C-alpha positions, 0 to 999 in steps of 0.5 A, spaced: 636 076 082 643 078 085 643 080 092 644 088 094 649 085 100 656 085 098 659 077 098 665 076 102 670 077 097 667 083 094 667 086 102 674 085 103 676 088 097 672 094 099 675 095 106 682 094 103 680 100 098 677 104 103 684 103 108 688 105 102 685 111 100 685 113 107 677 113 109 677 107 114 683 104 117 684 097 116 683 091 121 683 083 121 676 083 122 675 086 115 680 081 112 676 075 116 669 076 118 671 070 124 678 073 126 678 077 133 679 084 133 686 087 133 689 094 133 687 098 127 692 099 122 693 107 121 698 112 119 699 110 113 695 115 109 702 118 106 706 112 105 708 110 098 703 105 095 707 099 094 710 100 101 703 101 105 701 094 101 707 090 104 705 093 111 698 091 110 699 084 107 704 083 113 699 085 118 694 080 116 699 074 116 701 076 123 693 077 126 692 071 123 698 068 126 697 071 133 690 068 133 692 061 131 689 061 124 695 057 121 691 056 115 689 063 114 696 065 115 699 060 110 694 063 105 696 070 106 703 068 104 702 069 096 700 076 097 705 078 102 710 075 097 708 079 091 708 085 096 715 084 098 718 082 091 716 089 089 719 092 094 726 089 092 724 091 085 724 098 088 730 097 092 734 094 086 733 099 082 734 104 087 741 101 088 743 101 081 741 108 080 745 110 086 751 106 083 755 111 079 755 115 086 756 110 090 762 106 086 764 111 081 768 116 081 764 121 084 764 122 092 759 117 095 754 120 101 758 119 107 754 114 111 750 117 117 751 113 124 743 116 125 740 113 119 744 106 120 741 106 127 735 106 124 737 099 119 740 096 126 748 097 123 752 098 129 757 105 128 763 100 128 760 097 121 760 103 116 764 100 111 760 098 105 761 091 101 762 091 094 756 093 090 756 086 086 755 083 094 749 087 095 746 085 088 747 078 089 744 078 096 738 081 093 738 075 088 738 071 094 732 074 098 728 073 091 729 066 092 728 065 099 721 069 097 720 063 092 722 058 097 717 061 103 711 062 098 712 054 096 713 051 103 711 057 108 716 058 114 712 063 118 719 065 123 723 065 116 718 070 113 717 074 119 725 075 119 725 076 111 719 081 111 721 086 117 728 086 114 725 088 106 720 093 109 725 097 114 730 097 108 725 100 104 722 105 109 729 108 110 730 108 103 724 112 102 725 117 108 733 118 106 734 116 100 741 118 099 744 117 105 741 110 106 743 108 098 750 108 101 748 104 107 743 099 104 749 094 102 751 094 109 745 092 111 744 087 106 750 084 107 749 083 115 742 080 114 746 075 109 750 073 115 744 072 120 747 077 125 742 078 130 737 083 129 732 085 135 726 087 130 725 080 129 723 078 136 718 084 136 711 084 135 707 087 129 705 093 133 711 094 135 715 094 129 709 098 125 710 104 130 718 103 130 717 104 122 712 110 123 717 113 127 723 112 123 720 115 117 717 121 121 725 122 123 728 121 117 724 125 113 724 131 118 732 131 118 
């Protein structure tokens, strides 16, 4: 006779489903019963499903690293990579759809210094590189994700995750202007230029992403 008490995996699935529906915020303890309690993940109810899933996956990995559970962090990499790969699909599709406006005969959307700031782009670096450069960089990011899934390097994965999620947040909140700026952001990332968000804690980054989305959506 089967037990009426949900098993660990079923329970985790129920907690994640409840969090995504907005019924209950997700915490690290929901993902691992032995995990220490950390700040709950809230305020994502109106986020696109794919973006929210990536943030939740990064939250689980960051919580494991913060509590020195390296094996748990390693085991969470595959789910995070899958979420990030989906975001890269969406970013690529977005830039391809914008290509006629950005690189054709039509006048491209003027880069916004305010939106650029949310992507970590300084006001003196607003000239987009060729579209093919952005496409090449996106392919390189996919390759990096596959390499990191095979051999997790959490420092590198943190930088890449931070970049992809932030770019997806800005594209979601300000799609037209961000389409012009995305190639610049991709170029800067490929050059390894310093980014203060890389060293921020997960709660700090989450707060920044939420403020970014709120600010740009209301422009």
